[in-house]
C-alpha positions in Angstrom: -0.2 -0.1 -0.2 1.5 3.5 -1.0 1.6 6.0 1.9 -0.7 8.8 0.2 1.7 11.6 2.2 4.7 10.6 0.4 4.5 11.6 -3.2 6.5 8.7 -5.8 10.3 9.5 -6.1 9.9 12.1 -2.4 12.5 9.8 -0.4 14.8 9.5 -3.1 15.1 13.4 -3.7 15.4 14.2 -0.1 18.5 12.0 0.2 20.1 12.7 -2.8 19.8 16.5 -1.5 21.2 15.7 1.8 24.0 14.1 -0.1 24.5 16.9 -2.2 24.8 18.7 0.9 27.3 16.7 2.5 29.4 16.7 -0.6 29.7 20.0 -1.1 29.9 21.0 2.4 33.1 18.3 2.3 34.2 19.6 -0.9 34.3 23.2 0.5 35.8 21.6 4.0 38.9 20.6 2.1 39.4 23.5 -0.4 39.6 25.5 2.8 41.9 23.1 3.7 44.4 23.3 0.7 43.7 26.7 1.0 45.4 26.7 4.1 48.4 24.4 3.4 49.0 26.2 0.5 49.1 29.6 2.3 51.0 28.0 4.8 53.8 26.5 2.8 54.0 30.2 0.7 54.9 32.1 3.8 57.5 29.4 5.1 59.5 30.6 2.2 59.4 34.5 3.3 59.7 33.8 6.8 63.4 33.9 9.0 65.0 30.9 9.8 68.3 31.3 10.7 69.9 34.4 12.7 68.7 36.9 15.2 67.7 40.5 15.2 68.1 43.4 17.8 66.1 46.9 17.2 66.1 50.1 19.3 63.2 52.3 18.8 63.1 56.1 19.6 60.1 58.0 20.3 59.7 61.3 18.2 59.0 63.9 21.1 60.4 62.4 24.1 63.4 60.9 25.4 61.8 57.1 25.6 63.3 53.7 23.6 61.7 51.0 23.7 64.2 47.5 22.4 62.7 44.7 20.1 64.9 41.2 19.5 63.8 38.1 17.3 66.0 34.3 17.5 65.0 32.9 14.4 66.1 29.1 15.2 64.8 29.5 18.8 61.9 31.2 18.9 63.3 33.6 21.8 61.7 36.8 21.6 61.8 40.1 24.1 60.3 43.5 24.4 60.7 46.1 26.2 59.2 49.9 26.4 57.9 52.0 29.2 58.8 50.2 31.9 57.8 46.9 31.3 59.5 43.7 29.4 58.2 40.5 28.1 60.5 37.9 26.9 60.8 34.1 26.1 64.1 32.9 26.0 66.0 29.6 24.1 64.2 27.2 26.0 60.7 28.5 26.2 60.7 30.2 29.5 58.5 32.8 29.6 59.0 36.3 31.8 57.8 39.6 32.2 57.7 42.9 34.9 55.7 42.0 37.7 54.2 45.4 36.6 55.6 48.6 35.0 59.0 49.1 36.4 58.8 45.6 38.7 60.9 43.2 39.1 61.3 40.5 36.1 59.8 37.3 37.1 59.1 34.0 35.2 55.7 33.5 34.3 53.9 30.6 34.5 50.6 32.0 34.5 47.8 32.3 31.2 50.5 32.2 28.3 48.1 34.8 26.6 49.6 37.6 29.1 53.0 37.3 28.1 52.5 37.0 24.2 54.9 38.1 21.0 51.9 40.2 20.0 54.3 42.6 22.0 56.8 42.6 18.6 53.6 42.5 16.1 54.4 46.3 15.4 58.1 46.8 14.9 58.8 43.1 13.5 55.4 42.5 11.0 57.5 39.1 10.4 56.3 38.0 14.0 52.6 38.5 12.6 53.4 36.3 9.6 54.7 33.5 11.3 51.0 33.5 13.6 49.6 33.4 10.1 51.5 30.5 9.0 51.1 28.4 11.9 47.2 29.2 12.5 46.4 29.1 8.9 43.8 26.2 9.2 42.2 28.9 11.8 41.4 31.4 9.0 37.9 32.5 8.6 38.6 33.6 4.8 41.8 33.0 2.8 41.9 34.4 -0.7 44.7 35.3 -3.2 45.9 38.9 -4.2 45.9 40.1 -7.8 50.0 40.6 -7.1 50.6 37.0 -6.0 50.3 37.6 -2.4 47.3 36.7 0.1 44.2 38.4 2.1 43.5 36.2 5.1 40.8 37.2 7.5 40.7 35.5 11.5 37.6 36.4 13.4 39.3 37.5 17.0 37.4 38.1 20.7 37.4 41.6 20.7 39.6 42.0 17.9 42.8 40.6 19.5 44.9 37.9 18.2 46.1 37.4 21.2 42.8 36.0 22.2 42.4 33.7 19.9 42.7 31.1 22.0 41.1 33.1 25.4 38.1 30.8 27.2 36.2 33.7 28.7 34.8 32.7 32.9 31.4 32.5 34.0 28.5 33.8 31.3 30.8 36.8 29.3 31.0 36.5 25.7 33.4 38.5 24.1 32.1 40.4 20.8 34.4 38.3 18.0 35.7 41.3 15.4 37.0 40.6 12.2 40.8 41.5 11.3 42.5 41.3 7.4 46.0 40.5 6.9 47.0 42.1 3.5 50.4 40.5 2.1 51.6 41.2 -0.3 53.2 38.7 -3.1 56.8 39.6 -1.9 56.3 37.7 1.7 55.0 41.1 3.2 52.7 42.1 5.7 51.5 45.4 3.9 48.3 46.4 5.9 46.1 45.1 8.6 41.8 45.9 8.2 39.4 46.1 10.8 36.7 44.8 8.8 34.0 45.9 11.2 35.2 48.9 12.4 35.5 52.7 11.2 38.9 53.0 10.9 41.4 53.1 8.4 43.4 50.3 7.3 47.1 50.1 9.6 49.8 50.2 6.4 52.8 48.9 7.1 56.3 51.7 6.7 59.1 49.4 6.1 62.4 50.2 6.7 65.5 49.7 4.6 66.7 46.4 5.7 70.2 44.5 4.5 69.1 40.8 5.4 65.3 40.8 3.8 64.4 37.8 6.1 64.0 40.1 8.8 61.4 43.1 7.4 60.9 45.5 10.1 59.1 48.8 10.3 60.8 52.0 10.5 57.9 53.5 12.2 54.8 52.2 14.1 52.2 53.8 16.6 50.1 56.9 17.1 51.7 58.9 14.3 54.3 56.5 13.9 55.4 58.3 16.8 58.2 55.4 17.7 60.9 55.6 15.0 63.7 53.3 14.6 66.9 54.2 16.0 69.5 51.2 15.4 69.1 48.0 14.1 72.1 44.8 14.5 71.6 41.5 12.9 73.4 38.4 14.2 73.7 34.9 11.3 74.0 32.7 13.9 71.7 31.6 16.6 71.4 33.8 19.4 70.8 31.6 22.5 72.9 33.9 24.5 71.8 37.4 23.5 68.0 35.9 24.6 69.2 34.9 27.9 66.5 36.8 30.7 69.9 38.2 32.3 71.2 39.2 29.3 67.9 40.7 28.3 67.0 42.5 31.2 70.7 44.4 31.3 69.9 45.2 27.8 66.3 47.4 29.0 68.2 47.9 32.6 71.0 49.8 30.4 68.6 51.5 27.6 66.8 53.2 31.0 63.6 51.3 30.1 63.8 49.5 33.6 65.4 52.7 35.6 63.7 51.8 38.4 64.2 48.6 38.6 66.7 48.0 41.5 66.8 43.9 40.4 65.5 41.3 38.4 64.5 38.0 39.4 64.0 34.8 37.8 61.6 33.3 40.4 58.8 32.3 39.7 55.2 34.1 40.6 54.9 30.9 43.3 58.0 32.2 45.0 58.5 33.0 48.9 56.4 36.3 49.3 58.8 37.4 51.7 61.9 37.0 49.6 60.4 38.8 46.8 59.5 42.0 48.8 63.0 42.2 50.9 64.9 44.8 48.5 67.7 43.3 49.7 67.6 39.9 48.5 69.6 38.1 45.4 68.2 37.1 42.5 67.5 33.7 41.8 70.5 33.1 39.8 72.8 34.1 43.1 73.6 37.5 40.7 73.3 40.7 42.5 71.9 43.8 41.1 74.1 46.2 38.9 72.1 48.8 39.5 73.3 52.0 40.9 71.7 53.0 44.1 67.7 55.6 43.8 69.0 58.9 44.7 68.1 59.9 48.3 65.3 62.5 48.5 66.4 65.1 50.5 66.2 66.3 54.2 64.0 68.7 55.3 65.9 71.7 56.5 66.6 71.7 60.2 63.6 73.8 62.3 65.2 76.2 65.0 64.2 75.7 68.4 62.2 78.6 68.5 59.4 78.8 66.4 59.0 83.3 66.7 56.5 83.3 64.1 54.1 81.5 66.3 55.5 83.0 69.7 54.2 86.5 68.2 50.9 85.2 67.5 50.6 83.7 70.6 51.6 87.3 72.0 49.2 89.2 70.4 46.1 86.7 71.5 47.0 87.4 75.3 47.2 91.2 74.9 43.9 91.1 73.3 42.6 88.9 76.5 44.1 91.4 78.8 42.5 94.4 77.2 39.3 92.9 77.0 39.5 91.6 80.7 40.5 95.3 82.1 37.2 97.2 79.9 35.0 94.5 81.7 35.8 95.8 84.9 
């Protein structure tokens, strides 16, 4: 008996439609994966794989400086500016200042709080390293006319540092699209915030003797940070990226001028020892910082305060005068 509610061939057509949808979805997923693999392989041809770089930037209208470094072979890096320091040593340990102008401590908390995003502005190739490693997580990948790419991500609050962030409670951060425009020479050309009313950020590159380390000539608000000095090391720079060497470099540059000592102790170290300004760093190396200047002492006061005595005499005289008139 035929089901009067099922037109002839209906089930076959539904099954065919479902199969088509599944096949199309699988084809799209395979295409996206293929694009991600192609982008990753393409970027790796342009990214630095050997050597190290150190750069100093100066603020346009102040005497502030900032320093940045990256070692291609070990993945070590550092960035120090405005009393802060963030770093990853050659062994992969993370470090940061406990607070602006505070001690440098080993960081064992959320890795997102010590991220190479600190180097994104001066070293755009760091952003491209992220793109190569996370090509499969891009929202959209497109080929550009000049042979480059346009890669769009959807980040919480528009920050790539929050890609793996898991918010607590009921708070759900707003996702914002960010598109990296990469030219045919493998350089990050601009960054576009698709859902913000803002112009794309254009990268201005410095002339570089090592094309594998293309860095910004300036960055920041009104391009306020400007490249002052850059040096390259064609060999692995592991000793230069130890936390001792990085901290001393930042201290010598005046960025951590109020720091009295550095510490490689983790945040879980003995609080009493951390609070003791005379304590020796965890390596046993005493601070090389010169002592902070002492505040001048207040001028010595005379044993007699004549202005106050004079005021007292006036009050006594007025009191005697009032008493005599009442009598």
